VMD Tcl script that draws the C-alpha trace (Angstrom):
set ca {
  {-76.83 -45.91 6.97}
  {-78.43 -45.63 10.20}
  {-76.62 -45.23 13.63}
  {-75.91 -47.81 15.63}
  {-77.31 -48.24 19.00}
  {-76.26 -45.42 21.31}
  {-76.42 -47.05 24.74}
  {-74.06 -49.36 23.31}
  {-71.28 -46.96 21.54}
  {-71.52 -45.45 24.90}
  {-70.08 -48.37 26.94}
  {-66.26 -48.46 27.47}
  {-64.07 -51.67 26.57}
  {-62.82 -52.54 29.30}
  {-59.00 -51.98 30.01}
  {-58.45 -55.53 30.63}
  {-59.17 -56.19 27.42}
  {-57.15 -53.51 25.70}
  {-53.78 -54.52 27.72}
  {-54.45 -58.28 26.87}
  {-54.76 -57.11 23.13}
  {-51.11 -54.94 23.54}
  {-49.72 -57.72 25.52}
  {-49.96 -60.27 22.94}
  {-47.87 -57.72 20.66}
  {-44.89 -58.42 23.36}
  {-43.90 -62.03 23.09}
  {-41.76 -62.07 26.50}
  {-44.53 -59.84 28.11}
  {-45.14 -61.34 32.03}
  {-48.56 -61.78 31.98}
  {-50.64 -60.68 35.32}
  {-53.34 -58.80 33.71}
  {-56.08 -61.46 33.40}
  {-57.80 -63.61 36.06}
  {-57.14 -66.79 34.88}
  {-56.34 -70.11 36.96}
  {-52.95 -71.01 35.79}
  {-54.37 -74.60 36.76}
  {-55.72 -77.30 34.27}
  {-59.46 -78.39 34.46}
  {-59.16 -81.54 37.00}
  {-58.70 -84.94 34.63}
  {-61.90 -86.36 36.51}
  {-64.12 -83.53 35.73}
  {-62.88 -83.71 31.60}
  {-63.25 -87.91 31.78}
  {-67.15 -87.32 32.98}
  {-67.27 -84.60 30.23}
  {-65.77 -86.90 27.74}
  {-67.64 -90.02 28.57}
  {-71.13 -87.76 28.72}
  {-70.37 -86.43 25.32}
  {-70.09 -89.66 23.41}
  {-73.13 -91.36 25.33}
  {-75.13 -88.22 23.73}
  {-75.28 -85.22 25.98}
  {-74.94 -82.42 23.24}
  {-78.48 -81.64 23.04}
  {-80.20 -78.87 23.88}
  {-81.33 -78.64 27.64}
  {-83.98 -76.40 28.91}
  {-83.63 -72.60 29.47}
  {-82.56 -73.09 33.30}
  {-80.43 -76.14 32.90}
  {-80.45 -79.86 33.49}
  {-83.08 -80.75 36.49}
  {-80.21 -83.14 37.46}
  {-77.40 -80.04 37.77}
  {-80.19 -78.14 39.67}
  {-81.10 -80.72 41.83}
  {-77.34 -80.85 42.44}
  {-76.52 -77.46 43.02}
  {-79.51 -77.51 45.60}
  {-78.17 -80.10 47.86}
  {-74.95 -78.46 47.69}
  {-75.87 -75.20 48.37}
  {-78.01 -76.40 51.41}
  {-75.08 -78.11 52.97}
  {-72.98 -75.19 52.62}
  {-75.66 -72.63 53.59}
  {-77.05 -74.31 56.61}
  {-80.19 -73.84 55.26}
  {-83.08 -75.34 52.46}
  {-82.63 -74.70 48.74}
  {-85.37 -76.22 46.44}
  {-84.94 -76.57 42.83}
  {-87.13 -73.79 42.15}
  {-84.73 -71.45 43.55}
  {-82.00 -72.37 41.10}
  {-81.37 -71.87 37.74}
  {-78.08 -72.79 35.54}
  {-76.75 -69.80 33.30}
  {-73.79 -69.68 30.46}
  {-71.23 -68.46 33.21}
  {-71.64 -66.46 35.72}
  {-72.07 -63.49 33.62}
  {-74.72 -64.97 31.99}
  {-76.58 -65.31 35.54}
  {-75.60 -61.91 36.34}
  {-76.90 -60.24 33.01}
  {-80.31 -62.00 33.33}
  {-80.84 -61.75 36.92}
  {-79.90 -57.68 36.46}
  {-81.93 -56.94 33.68}
  {-84.81 -58.95 35.27}
  {-84.79 -56.52 38.36}
  {-84.31 -53.10 36.67}
  {-86.65 -50.56 35.03}
  {-85.88 -47.35 33.65}
  {-85.06 -44.73 36.38}
  {-83.56 -47.30 38.78}
  {-80.68 -46.95 40.25}
  {-78.18 -49.59 41.89}
  {-75.77 -49.27 44.36}
  {-72.47 -50.70 42.97}
  {-69.04 -51.02 44.33}
  {-66.11 -48.82 43.77}
  {-63.95 -50.28 42.61}
  {-65.61 -53.53 40.78}
  {-65.49 -55.90 37.81}
  {-66.41 -52.91 35.31}
  {-69.23 -55.61 33.60}
  {-71.14 -54.18 36.41}
  {-71.53 -51.23 35.28}
  {-72.38 -51.95 31.75}
  {-75.23 -54.22 32.47}
  {-76.64 -51.82 34.93}
  {-76.83 -49.49 31.79}
  {-78.39 -52.39 29.42}
  {-80.61 -52.60 32.31}
  {-81.35 -48.33 31.54}
  {-80.58 -48.04 35.18}
  {-77.98 -45.80 36.81}
  {-75.26 -47.09 38.67}
  {-74.63 -45.25 41.87}
  {-70.95 -46.24 43.60}
  {-70.20 -46.61 47.23}
  {-66.69 -46.48 47.85}
  {-64.54 -49.51 49.26}
  {-60.69 -47.85 49.85}
  {-57.62 -49.37 50.65}
  {-57.41 -47.96 54.04}
  {-60.85 -49.76 54.76}
  {-59.43 -53.26 53.88}
  {-61.60 -52.52 50.56}
  {-64.70 -52.93 52.90}
  {-67.74 -50.77 52.25}
  {-69.26 -48.31 54.81}
  {-73.03 -49.40 55.76}
  {-73.69 -45.51 56.82}
  {-72.62 -44.42 53.38}
  {-74.26 -47.00 51.33}
  {-77.13 -45.97 53.47}
  {-76.83 -42.76 52.90}
  {-77.04 -43.19 48.92}
  {-80.57 -44.98 48.88}
  {-83.35 -42.97 46.81}
  {-86.77 -43.71 46.49}
  {-85.33 -45.17 42.91}
  {-82.83 -47.67 44.25}
  {-83.76 -50.66 43.23}
  {-80.34 -52.93 44.30}
  {-77.16 -53.44 45.51}
  {-74.75 -55.73 43.74}
  {-71.83 -56.99 45.64}
  {-68.99 -59.57 45.34}
  {-67.00 -61.55 48.29}
  {-64.25 -62.50 47.89}
  {-63.58 -59.48 45.62}
  {-62.64 -58.58 42.22}
  {-60.14 -56.23 41.92}
  {-59.15 -56.03 45.89}
  {-59.40 -59.71 47.02}
  {-61.32 -58.38 49.91}
  {-63.68 -60.78 51.92}
  {-66.49 -59.33 53.80}
  {-66.94 -60.56 57.41}
  {-69.90 -62.18 58.82}
  {-70.97 -59.43 60.85}
  {-70.67 -57.34 57.45}
  {-72.60 -59.29 55.26}
  {-75.11 -59.62 57.86}
  {-75.34 -55.99 57.74}
  {-75.65 -55.58 54.15}
  {-78.53 -57.97 53.97}
  {-80.50 -56.52 56.90}
  {-79.87 -52.99 54.79}
  {-81.21 -54.35 51.84}
  {-84.41 -55.78 53.86}
  {-84.97 -52.97 55.70}
  {-85.18 -50.95 52.31}
  {-86.94 -53.91 49.93}
  {-83.97 -53.90 48.05}
  {-82.42 -56.64 46.23}
  {-79.24 -58.01 47.25}
  {-77.33 -59.54 44.01}
  {-74.42 -61.06 45.37}
  {-71.77 -62.28 43.04}
  {-69.54 -65.14 44.95}
  {-67.82 -67.27 42.33}
  {-64.65 -66.99 44.47}
  {-66.23 -68.46 47.06}
  {-63.71 -71.29 47.53}
  {-60.99 -69.36 47.23}
  {-60.79 -67.90 50.93}
  {-57.24 -67.83 52.76}
  {-58.42 -67.22 55.87}
  {-61.36 -68.37 57.65}
  {-64.54 -69.69 55.72}
  {-66.58 -67.73 52.70}
  {-69.69 -66.65 54.81}
  {-72.74 -66.74 52.15}
  {-75.29 -63.39 51.90}
  {-77.69 -66.38 51.30}
  {-77.63 -68.26 54.78}
  {-79.12 -64.68 55.38}
  {-82.06 -64.62 53.16}
  {-82.80 -66.06 49.88}
  {-86.09 -63.64 49.54}
  {-84.22 -60.42 49.03}
  {-80.77 -62.18 47.95}
  {-79.71 -64.10 44.85}
  {-76.29 -65.76 44.83}
  {-75.01 -66.24 41.91}
  {-71.03 -68.23 41.37}
  {-69.86 -70.57 38.51}
  {-67.39 -73.52 38.25}
  {-64.76 -71.31 36.37}
  {-62.65 -70.43 39.15}
  {-63.03 -73.01 41.64}
  {-62.27 -75.83 39.09}
  {-60.73 -74.09 36.73}
  {-63.01 -74.26 34.31}
  {-63.18 -70.57 32.83}
  {-63.93 -71.57 29.22}
  {-66.59 -74.71 29.88}
  {-68.70 -71.02 30.44}
  {-71.02 -72.84 33.70}
  {-72.79 -70.66 36.23}
  {-75.68 -70.23 38.74}
  {-77.88 -68.17 40.31}
  {-79.97 -68.48 43.71}
  {-82.87 -66.72 44.93}
  {-86.71 -66.23 45.20}
  {-88.18 -68.75 42.65}
  {-89.81 -65.66 41.13}
  {-87.04 -63.90 40.60}
  {-85.16 -67.06 39.06}
  {-88.39 -67.74 36.46}
  {-88.25 -64.50 35.04}
  {-84.08 -64.27 34.89}
  {-84.77 -67.77 33.13}
  {-87.18 -66.64 30.78}
  {-84.67 -64.05 29.64}
  {-81.61 -66.39 30.18}
  {-83.79 -68.40 27.22}
  {-83.96 -65.21 24.91}
  {-80.52 -64.15 24.92}
  {-78.35 -67.24 25.70}
  {-81.30 -70.56 24.81}
  {-79.54 -72.83 27.13}
  {-76.52 -73.56 28.75}
  {-73.59 -75.85 27.31}
  {-75.11 -79.44 27.98}
  {-71.45 -80.83 27.91}
  {-70.69 -78.34 30.38}
  {-73.67 -78.95 32.53}
  {-72.70 -82.30 32.95}
  {-69.28 -81.63 33.72}
  {-70.32 -79.54 36.35}
  {-72.08 -82.04 38.23}
  {-68.60 -84.11 38.19}
  {-67.02 -81.24 39.88}
  {-69.61 -80.43 42.41}
  {-70.36 -84.42 43.27}
  {-66.48 -85.70 42.79}
  {-63.65 -85.73 45.02}
  {-62.64 -81.56 46.36}
  {-58.77 -82.06 46.72}
  {-57.65 -79.95 43.50}
  {-59.71 -77.14 44.93}
  {-57.83 -77.39 48.43}
  {-54.97 -77.59 46.43}
  {-55.57 -74.24 43.86}
  {-56.51 -72.57 47.36}
  {-53.43 -73.15 49.37}
  {-51.36 -72.51 45.77}
  {-52.72 -69.20 45.30}
  {-52.29 -68.54 48.95}
  {-48.66 -69.17 48.80}
  {-48.71 -66.70 45.86}
  {-50.63 -63.61 48.22}
  {-47.49 -64.48 50.53}
  {-44.78 -64.38 48.18}
  {-46.56 -60.84 46.62}
  {-46.92 -59.41 49.68}
  {-43.84 -60.09 51.02}
  {-42.55 -58.04 47.88}
  {-44.70 -55.60 47.39}
  {-45.49 -54.51 51.25}
  {-41.79 -53.91 52.12}
  {-41.24 -51.43 49.33}
  {-45.09 -49.49 50.51}
  {-46.97 -50.56 47.46}
  {-49.86 -52.74 48.57}
  {-52.40 -50.81 49.79}
  {-54.39 -53.69 51.85}
  {-53.60 -57.39 51.55}
  {-56.30 -59.72 50.16}
  {-57.74 -62.78 51.79}
  {-59.32 -64.05 48.77}
  {-59.65 -64.50 45.02}
  {-56.30 -63.96 43.34}
  {-55.96 -60.81 43.09}
  {-53.79 -57.74 44.60}
  {-53.96 -53.94 43.67}
  {-50.59 -52.04 43.54}
  {-50.45 -48.69 44.93}
  {-48.54 -46.27 42.49}
  {-49.87 -43.23 43.13}
  {-46.83 -41.43 44.51}
  {-46.54 -41.78 40.96}
  {-49.22 -38.92 40.10}
  {-49.86 -40.78 36.59}
  {-53.34 -41.86 35.37}
  {-53.48 -45.96 36.01}
  {-53.81 -46.41 32.12}
  {-51.02 -44.58 31.28}
  {-49.32 -46.46 34.23}
  {-50.53 -49.82 32.81}
  {-49.26 -49.09 29.32}
  {-45.44 -47.82 30.74}
  {-44.91 -51.23 32.80}
  {-45.29 -53.29 29.46}
  {-43.80 -50.94 27.31}
  {-41.06 -50.12 29.60}
  {-40.73 -53.87 31.76}
  {-42.56 -55.54 30.11}
  {-45.21 -56.50 32.44}
  {-48.87 -56.54 31.55}
  {-51.23 -55.46 34.39}
  {-54.67 -54.21 34.74}
  {-55.34 -50.56 34.85}
  {-57.06 -49.43 38.21}
  {-59.21 -47.01 36.55}
  {-61.05 -49.79 34.29}
  {-62.25 -50.70 37.98}
  {-63.69 -47.59 39.09}
  {-62.34 -43.80 41.02}
  {-61.32 -45.08 43.92}
  {-58.66 -47.36 41.87}
  {-57.70 -44.86 40.26}
  {-53.39 -44.01 40.33}
  {-53.19 -48.38 40.95}
  {-52.22 -51.33 39.06}
  {-54.15 -54.78 39.28}
  {-52.19 -57.80 39.46}
  {-53.47 -61.61 39.15}
  {-52.47 -64.47 41.86}
  {-52.65 -66.39 38.99}
  {-49.89 -66.69 37.35}
  {-47.10 -69.22 38.06}
  {-44.62 -68.41 40.71}
  {-41.70 -67.35 38.96}
  {-43.51 -64.86 36.80}
  {-44.99 -63.02 40.20}
  {-41.84 -62.85 41.86}
  {-40.09 -61.44 38.87}
  {-43.33 -59.21 37.50}
  {-43.20 -57.52 41.24}
  {-39.66 -56.88 40.57}
  {-40.29 -54.94 37.98}
  {-42.89 -52.90 39.25}
  {-40.79 -52.38 41.98}
  {-38.00 -51.15 39.70}
  {-40.88 -49.02 37.85}
  {-42.03 -47.20 40.84}
  {-38.65 -46.22 41.74}
  {-38.89 -48.08 44.80}
  {-36.22 -51.03 43.60}
}
mol new
graphics top color blue
foreach p $ca { graphics top sphere $p radius 0.5 }
foreach p [lrange $ca 0 end-1] q [lrange $ca 1 end] { graphics top cylinder $p $q radius 0.2 }
display resetview
């Protein structure tokens, strides 16, 4: 047999997936490894999707999404950002992953470099590799609240740099970039004529203050990406979008059609119902995640196991560096010895080595008991 793709073979499997697979073999495991909302999709969204499926919205749509949804998204983002957004600025995708994949691959060429956060969601690194480009990490450390340093980023820019990828509110850190930092990042991209790919899927889950989008500053260099997954507990509906310069959006849409044909028609109608319907459930879920954040902070901070307080998304990084063991080893030991499933920090980058990530999307009692077991494992109980 001829060899398979060395590019794909060289891509590491996500440590999160490895822990998920192992955790299924531990029936009583407390599952804190995945970012899966514990809430059901709101009933009015399901009802609308059921009605639309019966009405015949079960066929192909345009590759960039239904015009009606793109109009809803243009209006939605215009209100949120305080600037006009046209339908030509919007593409609808198969989840935010589809948006990230299509946009980043549409930007890159052989030999390009992309500044990528460390730590970050590991798919960023593999998407850049698929674009045959090089990911150049910039550090976001617990001691700095997991916020990037603009001077460090500027020093990493070379003539080969094509783009910067950021994520706020952040996975795995829960960091929320303040407006002045967002403006600085946009200015940096404009100064060096770079694209700024901004993953904002947790935009509705900010615990203090309001989310400030990169797109509020610029839409020529910025491509903002979001989805219904986290905001409306719709992870399985696989519906996301990208907003940016029409030329970028058109090219990314062309690629998305090649990769995935089109987003699910029923999911698109459900997204319309989500964005235009009652928003009470969004606030209720955010309040619940905030309460769980407070619970985790109270438990872990008292034992010096929390490097930085998360201000958004629904994750927290647990600092186990004092144990001087690799994070994958720590995660596996926690599962074997304490029956707690967590994500190893190393799957997100070098900065998070010796740490593990827990999800605040689990139920309160699971979080409380999971943290108690982690404290015992850390020798702090």
